[in-house]
C-alpha positions as CSV (number, residue, x, y, z in Angstrom):
1,M,18.4,16.0,-52.4
2,T,17.6,13.0,-50.1
3,L,14.4,11.2,-50.7
4,Q,12.3,10.4,-47.6
5,P,10.1,7.4,-47.5
6,H,6.4,8.2,-47.8
7,R,4.5,8.0,-44.5
8,P,0.7,7.9,-44.4
9,A,-0.9,10.8,-42.5
10,R,-1.9,9.9,-39.0
11,R,-5.5,9.8,-38.1
12,P,-6.5,11.6,-35.0
13,V,-7.5,9.2,-32.2
14,S,-10.8,10.0,-30.6
15,R,-10.9,11.1,-27.0
16,L,-13.1,8.1,-26.2
17,R,-10.5,5.6,-27.5
18,K,-7.8,7.4,-25.6
19,S,-9.9,7.4,-22.4
20,A,-10.7,3.7,-22.8
21,A,-7.0,2.8,-23.3
22,V,-6.1,4.8,-20.1
23,A,-8.9,3.2,-18.1
24,L,-8.0,-0.3,-19.1
25,L,-4.2,0.0,-18.5
26,P,-4.4,-0.7,-14.8
27,L,-6.5,-3.8,-15.5
28,A,-4.1,-5.1,-18.1
29,V,-1.1,-4.5,-15.7
30,A,-2.9,-6.1,-12.8
31,C,-3.8,-9.2,-14.8
32,G,-0.4,-9.6,-16.4
33,G,1.8,-12.6,-15.7
34,G,5.3,-12.6,-14.4
35,E,4.6,-13.7,-10.8
36,G,6.3,-16.8,-9.5
37,E,4.3,-19.5,-7.9
38,D,5.7,-18.5,-4.5
39,T,4.5,-14.9,-4.7
40,A,1.1,-15.9,-6.0
41,D,0.7,-18.5,-3.1
42,R,1.6,-15.9,-0.5
43,R,-0.9,-13.4,-1.9
44,R,-3.7,-16.1,-1.8
45,A,-2.7,-17.0,1.8
46,A,-2.9,-13.5,3.1
47,P,-5.1,-11.3,0.9
48,T,-5.2,-7.6,1.6
49,A,-8.9,-6.8,1.9
50,V,-9.9,-3.2,1.9
51,T,-12.7,-2.6,4.4
52,A,-14.3,0.6,5.4
53,A,-13.8,1.9,8.9
54,P,-16.9,1.1,10.9
55,E,-17.0,4.4,12.8
56,A,-15.8,6.8,10.1
57,G,-17.4,5.0,7.1
58,V,-14.3,5.7,5.0
59,V,-10.9,4.1,4.2
60,A,-7.9,6.2,5.2
61,P,-5.9,7.7,2.3
62,A,-2.3,6.8,1.8
63,K,-0.8,9.9,3.5
64,V,1.1,9.7,6.8
65,E,-0.1,13.0,8.1
66,V,-3.8,12.2,7.5
67,I,-3.6,8.7,9.0
68,A,-1.6,10.1,12.0
69,G,-4.4,12.7,12.5
70,L,-7.0,10.0,12.5
71,T,-5.1,8.1,15.2
72,G,-4.7,11.3,17.3
73,C,-1.1,12.2,16.8
74,T,1.2,14.4,14.7
75,A,3.7,12.1,13.1
76,E,7.5,12.8,13.0
77,I,8.5,11.9,9.4
78,R,11.5,9.5,9.6
79,I,11.7,8.3,6.0
80,D,10.7,10.2,2.9
81,A,11.8,8.2,-0.1
82,D,10.4,7.4,-3.5
83,E,9.2,3.9,-2.4
84,L,7.7,4.8,1.0
85,R,7.1,7.4,3.7
86,E,7.3,6.5,7.3
87,G,6.2,8.6,10.3
88,V,6.5,7.8,14.0
89,C,3.8,8.6,16.5
90,R,4.5,8.8,20.3
91,T,1.4,9.1,22.4
92,E,0.3,8.1,25.9
93,Q,-1.1,4.9,24.3
94,G,2.4,4.0,23.0
95,E,4.7,4.4,20.0
96,Y,3.7,3.3,16.5
97,R,4.8,3.7,12.9
98,I,2.7,4.7,9.9
99,T,4.1,3.7,6.5
100,T,2.6,4.8,3.2
101,F,3.5,3.7,-0.3
102,P,3.0,5.4,-3.7
103,E,1.9,2.1,-5.2
104,E,0.4,-1.1,-3.8
105,R,3.3,-3.2,-5.1
106,F,5.7,-1.4,-2.8
107,K,3.5,-2.3,0.2
108,V,3.5,-5.9,-0.9
109,I,7.3,-5.9,-1.0
110,W,7.5,-4.2,2.4
111,L,5.1,-6.7,4.0
112,D,7.2,-9.6,2.5
113,S,10.3,-8.1,4.1
114,A,8.6,-7.4,7.4
115,A,7.4,-11.1,7.6
116,I,10.8,-12.1,9.0
117,Y,10.1,-10.1,12.1
118,G,6.6,-11.5,12.5
119,G,3.9,-9.6,14.4
120,E,0.6,-8.0,13.7
121,Y,0.1,-5.0,11.3
122,L,-2.9,-3.0,10.3
123,V,-2.9,-3.0,6.5
124,G,-4.9,-0.8,4.2
125,T,-4.7,0.4,0.6
126,Q,-1.1,1.7,0.2
127,W,-0.5,2.0,4.0
128,V,0.6,-0.1,7.0
129,V,0.4,0.8,10.7
130,S,2.9,-1.0,13.0
131,A,1.8,-1.0,16.6
132,K,1.1,-3.2,19.6
133,P,-1.8,-5.5,18.9
134,E,-4.0,-3.8,21.5
135,L,-3.7,-0.4,19.6
136,L,-4.4,-1.9,16.2
137,A,-8.0,-2.8,17.1
138,G,-8.8,0.8,18.0
139,F,-7.0,2.1,14.9
140,R,-8.9,-0.3,12.7
141,S,-12.3,1.2,13.8
142,R,-11.0,4.7,12.7
143,L,-8.9,3.8,9.6
144,G,-10.4,0.6,8.2
145,G,-8.0,-1.9,6.7
146,T,-7.4,-5.4,8.1
147,V,-5.2,-6.7,10.8
148,Q,-2.6,-9.2,9.4
149,E,-0.4,-11.5,11.4
150,L,3.0,-12.0,9.8
151,R,4.9,-15.1,10.8
152,G,8.6,-14.6,11.8
153,T,10.9,-16.8,9.7
154,G,14.4,-15.7,10.8
155,S,16.4,-15.3,13.9
156,A,15.9,-11.5,13.9
157,T,14.0,-9.9,16.8
158,A,10.9,-7.9,16.4
159,P,11.4,-4.1,15.9
C-alpha cells in the first residue's frame, strides 16, 4: 500500500472571481513589459487610433468579406492563414487589398514589415486596407480607421 500525501480540499471559486480574472487578463497582458525601446518608440510615433466611420457611425469588423462589401466589392481571398487573411478587390476604381488579423499584435508586425515599402494604408482594429491614396479617403468614410503613412526604408519597390 502506497501512502499519498494529504491534499486539502479545493474550495469552489466563485463565478464573480472567475469573471473578474478573465476580464482583467487582457489588461494585464497589454500592460506587461517585454517590449524593446525601439518597438515602444515606433508605437508612440504612429499610434493606431480607432475612429468611427463618419457616414456609417460604426467601425468595420475584422472580416475581409464584410470590409469588402462596405467598399463595394466581393474580395477574392488570396491568403487564409492563422496570422492573417487577405483578399483582393478589383473594381472600376482600382485594385486594392484588405488584410485582417485575428489579433492586434499580428497587425502591428505586418505594419512593421510593410514599412520597408512605404506608402499610405487605411488602418483599423485588426484590419488594413492597401490602396491608392485617393481611394483610402473614400474608404475611411465608410470603414473608419486612420490613414497611416509608412516610410520606405529599403531599396524594395512599392507593391
